[in-house]
C-alpha positions in Angstrom: 204.5 -2.9 5.2 207.4 -5.1 6.3 205.1 -8.1 6.6 204.8 -8.3 2.9 208.5 -7.8 2.1 209.2 -11.4 1.1 207.9 -14.1 -1.2 204.6 -15.7 -0.6 204.2 -18.7 -2.9 201.7 -21.6 -3.4 203.2 -24.1 -0.9 202.7 -21.6 2.0 199.2 -20.8 0.9 198.3 -24.5 0.7 199.7 -25.1 4.2 197.8 -22.1 5.5 194.4 -22.7 3.9 194.0 -26.4 4.1 193.2 -26.5 7.9 190.1 -24.4 6.9 188.9 -26.9 4.4 190.0 -24.7 1.5 191.2 -27.0 -1.3 191.6 -24.5 -4.2 192.1 -20.8 -4.9 192.1 -18.2 -7.6 195.3 -16.3 -8.2 194.6 -12.7 -9.0 197.1 -10.2 -10.5 198.9 -7.5 -8.5 201.3 -6.1 -11.0 200.1 -4.7 -14.3 202.4 -6.6 -16.6 201.8 -9.5 -19.0 204.9 -11.1 -17.5 203.2 -11.5 -14.2 200.2 -13.1 -15.8 202.4 -15.6 -17.5 204.2 -16.3 -14.2 200.9 -16.9 -12.4 199.8 -19.3 -15.2 203.1 -21.2 -14.9 202.5 -21.7 -11.1 198.9 -22.8 -12.0 200.5 -25.5 -14.1 202.6 -26.7 -11.2 199.9 -26.6 -8.5 196.4 -28.1 -9.1 195.1 -26.1 -6.1 195.4 -22.9 -8.2 192.1 -23.4 -10.0 192.3 -20.3 -12.1 194.2 -17.1 -12.8 192.7 -13.6 -13.1 195.5 -11.8 -15.0 196.3 -8.5 -16.5 196.4 -7.3 -20.1 196.4 -3.7 -21.3 192.7 -3.4 -22.2 193.4 0.0 -23.8 196.0 -1.5 -26.2 195.0 -1.8 -29.9 196.5 -5.4 -29.7 194.4 -6.4 -26.7 192.6 -9.1 -28.8 195.9 -10.7 -29.6 197.0 -10.7 -26.0 193.7 -12.2 -24.9 193.9 -14.9 -27.6 197.3 -16.0 -26.5 196.5 -16.2 -22.8 193.2 -17.8 -23.4 195.0 -20.8 -24.9 195.7 -21.7 -21.2 192.6 -23.3 -19.7 193.2 -21.7 -16.3 193.2 -18.1 -17.7 189.7 -17.2 -16.5 189.6 -13.4 -16.2 191.2 -10.0 -16.2 191.7 -7.2 -13.7 193.1 -3.7 -13.8 194.1 -1.9 -10.6 191.5 0.8 -11.1 191.7 2.0 -7.5 195.1 3.5 -8.4 193.8 5.5 -11.3 193.3 9.2 -10.6 190.4 9.6 -12.9 187.2 8.5 -11.0 185.6 7.6 -14.4 188.6 5.6 -15.7 186.4 2.6 -16.2 184.3 4.5 -18.8 187.2 5.6 -21.0 186.6 4.8 -24.7 189.8 2.7 -25.1 189.2 0.8 -21.9 185.6 0.1 -22.8 186.7 -1.2 -26.2 189.0 -3.6 -24.5 186.4 -4.8 -22.0 184.0 -5.6 -24.8 186.6 -8.1 -26.2 186.4 -10.2 -23.0 183.1 -11.7 -24.1 184.9 -13.1 -27.2 187.0 -15.3 -25.0 184.4 -16.0 -22.2 186.4 -14.1 -19.6 185.3 -12.4 -16.4 186.3 -9.0 -15.1 187.3 -8.2 -11.5 186.3 -4.7 -10.4 188.9 -3.3 -8.0 187.7 0.2 -7.0 187.4 2.5 -4.1 184.0 3.8 -2.9 184.3 7.1 -4.9 184.7 5.0 -8.1 181.5 3.1 -7.6 179.3 5.4 -9.7 181.5 4.7 -12.7 181.3 1.0 -12.0 177.5 1.2 -11.9 177.5 2.9 -15.3 179.9 0.3 -16.6 177.9 -2.8 -15.7 174.8 -1.1 -17.1 176.6 -0.5 -20.4 177.8 -4.2 -20.6 174.9 -6.3 -19.3 176.2 -9.5 -20.8 179.7 -9.2 -19.3 180.2 -11.0 -16.0 181.7 -8.8 -13.2 182.8 -9.4 -9.7 183.4 -6.6 -7.2 186.6 -7.2 -5.2 186.9 -6.3 -1.5 183.3 -4.9 -1.4 184.8 -1.7 -3.0 186.9 -1.1 0.1 184.5 0.8 2.4 186.2 3.1 4.9 185.7 1.0 7.9 188.3 2.7 10.0 186.5 6.0 9.7 183.0 4.3 10.2 181.9 5.7 6.9 179.0 3.8 5.4 176.1 5.9 4.0 177.5 6.9 0.6 179.2 3.5 0.2 176.1 1.6 1.1 173.9 3.6 -1.4 176.3 3.0 -4.4 177.2 -0.5 -3.3 173.5 -1.5 -3.2 172.8 0.2 -6.5 175.6 -1.8 -8.1 174.1 -5.0 -6.7 170.9 -4.4 -8.6 172.6 -5.5 -11.7 172.4 -9.3 -12.0 175.7 -9.5 -14.0 177.7 -8.5 -10.9 178.9 -10.7 -8.0 180.8 -9.6 -4.9 183.7 -11.0 -3.0 183.7 -11.0 0.8 187.3 -10.0 1.1 189.8 -7.2 1.8 187.9 -5.8 4.8 190.5 -6.2 7.5 193.0 -3.8 5.8 190.3 -1.1 5.6 189.8 -1.3 9.4 192.1 -0.2 12.2 195.0 -2.6 11.6 195.5 -5.3 14.2 193.1 -3.7 16.8 189.8 -4.0 14.9 186.9 -5.8 16.5 184.5 -8.2 14.8 181.5 -5.8 15.3 183.4 -3.2 13.2 182.5 -5.2 10.1 178.9 -6.2 10.9 177.0 -3.4 9.1 179.1 -3.8 6.0 178.7 -7.6 5.9 175.0 -7.3 6.5 174.8 -4.8 3.7 176.5 -7.2 1.3 174.2 -10.1 2.3 171.1 -8.0 1.8 172.3 -6.5 -1.5 173.8 -9.5 -3.2 172.1 -12.4 -1.4 174.0 -15.6 -0.9 173.8 -16.6 -4.6 176.0 -13.7 -5.7 178.6 -13.7 -2.9 182.0 -15.5 -2.7 184.6 -15.7 -0.1 188.0 -14.2 -0.8 191.0 -14.1 1.5 193.1 -11.3 0.0 196.1 -13.3 1.1 198.9 -12.3 1.7 197.8 -8.6 1.8 195.4 -9.4 4.6 198.4 -10.2 6.8 199.0 -6.5 7.3 195.9 -6.5 9.6 194.9 -10.1 10.4 196.0 -13.7 10.2 194.5 -16.0 7.6 192.4 -17.8 10.3 191.0 -14.5 11.4 189.9 -13.6 7.9 188.2 -16.9 7.6 186.5 -16.4 11.0 185.3 -13.0 10.0 183.6 -14.4 6.9 182.2 -17.3 8.9 180.5 -14.8 11.3 178.2 -14.1 8.4 178.2 -17.4 6.5 177.4 -19.5 9.6 174.0 -17.8 9.9 172.9 -19.2 6.6 171.7 -22.6 5.4 174.2 -25.3 4.5 173.5 -24.8 0.8 173.9 -21.0 1.0 177.1 -21.4 3.0 178.6 -23.9 0.5 177.7 -21.5 -2.3 179.7 -18.6 -0.8 182.6 -20.8 0.2 183.1 -22.3 -3.2 180.4 -23.2 -5.6 179.6 -19.6 -6.6 183.2 -19.0 -7.5 183.3 -22.2 -9.5 180.2 -21.2 -11.5 181.2 -17.6 -12.0 184.7 -18.4 -13.2 183.7 -21.5 -15.1 186.3 -23.6 -13.3 187.3 -26.9 -14.7 188.7 -29.9 -12.9 192.5 -30.3 -13.3 
C-alpha cells in the first residue's frame, strides 16, 4: 500500500487526466467524516475542474436533515456515499435509521453512490426497489472477484440490480479487484460485457478510482481498459459514457 502513502491533490490529477481529454471530475468521499466533506468542497471552490463532490454525512443521525441542508448550500455538493463495503452486516443498507436518512436525500435533490461488495448486492436490489424515485449509481461494478475468476453469482445480482431504471453504474475500480500489476486486458472482458449488456450505454459512466487505482495500474491503463469497451460503440454512446451521463446524473452546473 506504499503507493498511496502520500498526498494526491487536484493539481496532480489535472496533470494526469488532461492528456486523456478529461477536463473535469467528481471528488468522492473516502473518510466518513463531515470534515472531509467540507475539505473536498473547499478544493472544489479552488479548482473548477472539480465539477462536484459526493460527500459523507451520517445518514443514521437524527440531525441528518440539518447536515444535508448545510452542505446543500454549496452548489457542488451533489451526492452522498457511505462505505457500505466495510459494514459487517450484509443488509446494512436496509437498516431503518439508514433508510430514514436516505429518504431525506430527495428533499435536497441529491444522488447516492452505492459502494458494495458482491455479497451485498441483494440488499442493494431491495433498496433501489424500495426507493424508486431516488437516483443511485453503483460504484466499481460492485467489485467482482476478478482475481478468482468468480462471475456467476455476481452477474446474476448485478444484472438484477440493472433492471431498476433509477440505477446507473460506474466503469471503475476493476484493476484493484484483479491480480495487481500482472493482470491482462482479457481478464476484464466478461465483466465489462456484462455491464454493457445490463446497463446499456445510457446508464454507464467512466470512473478512474484515482489514486486507489495506482495500486494495480497507471491512470492511462485504466483509461485504456475502459476504452476497450467504449471504442466499440457509436460516437454518441461513447460520449455519454465518457461524460454526458455523469453530467446528467449528478446535475452538474457550469462553474
